[in-house]
TISEZA-391991 format. One record per atom (N, C-alpha, C): x, y, z; residue in one letter. Coordinates in steps of 0.02 Angstrom, whole numbers, padded with zeros to 5 digits, always signed. Atoms other than C-alpha are relative to their C-alpha. Example, Ala and Ser with C-alpha at 12.3 -4.5 7.8 and 13.67 -1.06 7.14 Angstrom:
# residues 2
+00045-00059+00000a +00615-00225+00390a +00045+00060+00000a -00042-00059-00003s +00684-00053+00357s -00039+00055+00037s 
# end
This chain:
# residues 101
+00005+00060+00040m +00916+03388+03274m +00052+00002-00056m -00049+00005+00053l +01053+03331+03157l -00035-00015-00066l +00024+00015+00067r +01020+03333+02971r +00061-00020-00042r -00054+00024+00043f +01125+03241+02844f -00020+00007-00073f +00011+00003+00072s +01143+03256+02657s +00044-00055-00029s -00035+00056+00032v +01201+03119+02541v +00037+00027-00062v -00039-00022+00058n +01341+03152+02415n -00012-00048-00058n +00019+00044+00055i +01269+03082+02254i +00055-00005-00054i -00056+00008+00047s +01431+03110+02158s +00044-00058+00021s -00044+00053-00025m +01520+02984+02268m -00038-00065+00014m +00041+00059-00014l +01377+02863+02299l -00047-00014-00058l +00050+00021+00049f +01256+02768+02189f +00026+00000-00071f -00031+00002+00066g +01377+02752+02044g -00027-00055-00045g +00028+00054+00040e +01283+02598+01987e -00060+00022-00042e +00057-00024+00039v +01141+02705+01918v +00019+00062-00040v -00010-00059+00042e +01133+02840+01785e +00001+00062+00045e -00014-00056-00045w +01187+03008+01857w -00063+00034+00026w +00059-00037-00023l +01020+03098+01863l -00047-00044+00042l +00040+00045-00041a +00936+02943+01936a +00024-00003+00072a -00028+00002-00068r +01048+02962+02088r -00039+00043+00049r +00040-00041-00045f +00932+03096+02158f -00054-00041+00035f +00054+00041-00028q +00800+02962+02188q +00025-00045+00057q -00026+00047-00050r +00913+02848+02292r -00002+00027+00071r +00004-00025-00069p +00933+02959+02446p -00072+00010+00022p +00070-00010-00017a +00749+03004+02440a -00033-00065+00020a +00028+00066-00015a +00704+02819+02439a +00026-00025+00068a -00029+00020-00064g +00817+02798+02592g -00019+00046+00058g +00024-00043-00053g +00731+02935+02691g +00038+00066+00008g -00037-00063-00003f +00853+03078+02657f -00037+00052-00041f +00033-00053+00039d +00785+03245+02600d +00049+00051-00028d -00051-00047+00023a +00950+03329+02555a +00057-00037-00033a -00057+00029+00036v +01091+03293+02433v +00053+00053-00011v -00055-00043+00021e +01260+03366+02390e +00035-00034-00057e -00032+00029+00059l +01365+03342+02235l +00062+00039-00019l -00056-00034+00032l +01529+03380+02151l -00028+00034-00062l +00024-00034+00059w +01518+03484+01994w -00029-00050-00049w +00033+00048+00045p +01395+03397+01876p +00024+00008-00072p -00029-00008+00067r +01510+03396+01724r -00039-00040-00052r +00035+00032+00056g +01418+03359+01563g -00074-00012+00012g +00071+00008-00015v +01246+03365+01645v -00035+00065-00014v +00040-00059+00013d +01116+03487+01581d -00032+00023+00065d +00024-00025-00065l +01069+03598+01729l -00076-00001+00004l +00073+00005-00002d +00885+03602+01679d -00021-00071+00017d +00015+00070-00016d +00884+03411+01684d +00015-00015+00073d -00018+00009-00070l +00971+03417+01853l -00056+00027+00045l +00054-00029-00040v +00836+03532+01923v -00062-00044-00003v +00058+00045+00006k +00699+03418+01855k +00008-00063+00041k -00013+00061-00038a +00780+03265+01934a -00004+00014+00075a +00003-00020-00071k +00800+03355+02101k -00072+00009+00022k +00070-00013-00017e +00620+03413+02100e -00041-00064+00000e +00036+00063+00003a +00554+03242+02049a +00014-00043+00062a -00019+00039-00060a +00648+03164+02196a -00024+00033+00064a +00022-00035-00060g +00587+03296+02317g +00055+00014+00050g -00057-00014-00044v +00760+03332+02386v +00024+00071-00010v -00032-00065+00003t +00855+03492+02422t +00074-00010-00014t -00073+00000+00010v +01030+03523+02355v +00030+00046+00052v -00029-00040-00053t +01129+03581+02505t +00070+00026-00017t -00068-00020+00017l +01301+03594+02424l +00019-00030-00067l -00038+00028+00056f +01391+03575+02261f +00060+00044-00011f -00065-00033+00008n +01567+03622+02215n +00005+00036-00067n -00019-00032+00063v +01636+03738+02083v +00041-00051-00040v -00039+00044+00044d +01710+03645+01934d +00074+00006+00018d -00070+00000-00021a +01886+03595+01988a +00048-00016-00057a -00043+00017+00056g +01951+03551+01815g +00000-00075-00012g -00007+00070+00017d +02012+03381+01757d +00026-00038+00061d -00021+00032-00062m +02014+03288+01923m +00040-00065-00012m -00042+00060+00011p +02077+03121+01851p +00072+00017-00019p -00067-00021+00018a +02227+03218+01785a +00036+00035+00057a -00031-00030-00059g +02260+03289+01959g -00019+00072+00014g +00021-00069-00013e +02179+03460+01943e -00049+00001+00058e +00043-00006-00059r +02092+03518+02101r -00022+00072+00012r +00023-00069-00008g +02033+03696+02068g +00057+00049-00010g -00050-00050+00018f +02120+03857+02027f -00011+00067+00032f +00015-00064-00032a +02059+03991+02147a +00064+00036+00020a -00063-00031-00022g +02239+04022+02204g +00052+00006-00054g -00048-00003+00055d +02321+04017+02032d -00015+00062-00042d +00015-00061+00037p +02332+04192+01957p -00002-00009-00075p +00002+00011+00073t +02361+04121+01783t -00066-00031-00022t +00065+00031+00016r +02191+04033+01792r -00059+00040+00026r +00051-00041-00030r +02094+04178+01865r -00064+00004-00043r +00059-00005+00043d +01977+04200+01716d -00036-00066-00006d +00031+00067+00003w +01948+04012+01701w -00041-00013+00063w +00034+00013-00063w +01904+04001+01885w -00061+00046+00008w +00055-00047-00008r +01794+04157+01885r -00060-00021-00042r +00055+00023+00043e +01692+04090+01739e -00036-00060+00031e +00031+00059-00032r +01663+03924+01829r -00037+00019+00064r +00034-00022-00061f +01620+04013+01991f -00067+00033-00016f +00063-00033+00019e +01489+04121+01905e -00051-00051-00025e +00045+00053+00022t +01416+03966+01821t -00028-00037+00060t +00023+00035-00060a +01408+03880+01991a -00050+00042+00039a +00047-00044-00035a +01323+04031+02069a -00068+00000-00035a +00063+00003+00038d +01193+04031+01930d -00036-00067+00013d +00029+00066-00012a +01166+03844+01955a -00028-00005+00070a +00025+00000-00068g +01146+03871+02141g -00069+00032+00005g +00066-00032+00000h +01002+03988+02108h -00052-00046-00032h +00046+00046+00033l +00923+03859+01992l -00023-00057+00045l +00015+00059-00040t +00930+03720+02120t -00037+00015+00065t +00034-00018-00062q +00850+03816+02263q -00075+00003-00010q +00073-00004+00006p +00664+03808+02299p -00023+00071-00015p +00029-00066+00014v +00559+03950+02232v -00037+00023+00061v +00034-00027-00060a +00503+04061+02376a -00066+00031-00016a 
# end
């Protein structure tokens, strides 16, 4: 059986960011994915996810200032520390967004 997740960073821009978790759930989806939630409190993100009853299947590491053309720095040795810090933050956030076993 195929399962799909909805990218809430790219869809539902007409509603406040954390309210986007409710939209896929209302449409019958039980999984979401997102770009890095810049400026969003991770505790609030977890609460919104849990209230919607969805699973976060994927989110990206912070890629920098995307409107300015930045797209991540994993391959740039001069930005190694910057990237490592963002990767560790993303890993911590990944643990927060997973269901408690």
